[in-house]
C-alpha positions, 0 to 999 in steps of 0.5 A: 499499500502506497501512502498517497496525499490529498491530491492523489499523488505520492509524497515523491511525485508531489515533490517532483511536481512542485520542483518542476512547477518552480523550474517553469516559472523561474521561481527557483533561487539563483543562489541554489544553481550552480550553473547560474553561479558559475555563469555569474563567476564568469562574468565577474572575472571578465569585468575584472579583466576589463577593469584591470586592463583599463586601469593599466592603460590609465597608469601607462597614461600617467607614466607618459604624462610624467615623462613629458614633465606634466605638472602633477596638479594638471587637469590631465593628471587629476583626471587620469588619477581620478580614473585610476582610483575608480578603477581600482575601487571597481576591481576591488569590489569585483574581486570581493564579490568573486570571493563570495561567489567562490565561497557559495559555489564551494558550499553548493558542491559540498551539498552536491558531493557529500549531501551537507545542508546547503546554506545558500546565504551570501555572508 
């Protein structure tokens, strides 16, 4: 005798139905989906690459202005200093976010491989 719920389904069938409905409606939490977290990490890696290269180009511009004996207080140098500051801050913020996403991905992998309880919070 198989135990049936009020809707006529077994507990396993009901769980599968709820999971399928959640997947179709897009209600699934992205923090519990390994593929979405991995895709997000790839995007952050690309953004870190872009901001890092932009910072390097700005540094080259500053170096060229120094070689041309431009005053450190000039408008061009101030503009490049501000750009370098923004590039550095954005890169650091992206690296911190990547660290948090890597930690989340490690917890997801532990859950999938060793069936440890999944803590999907972003601390």
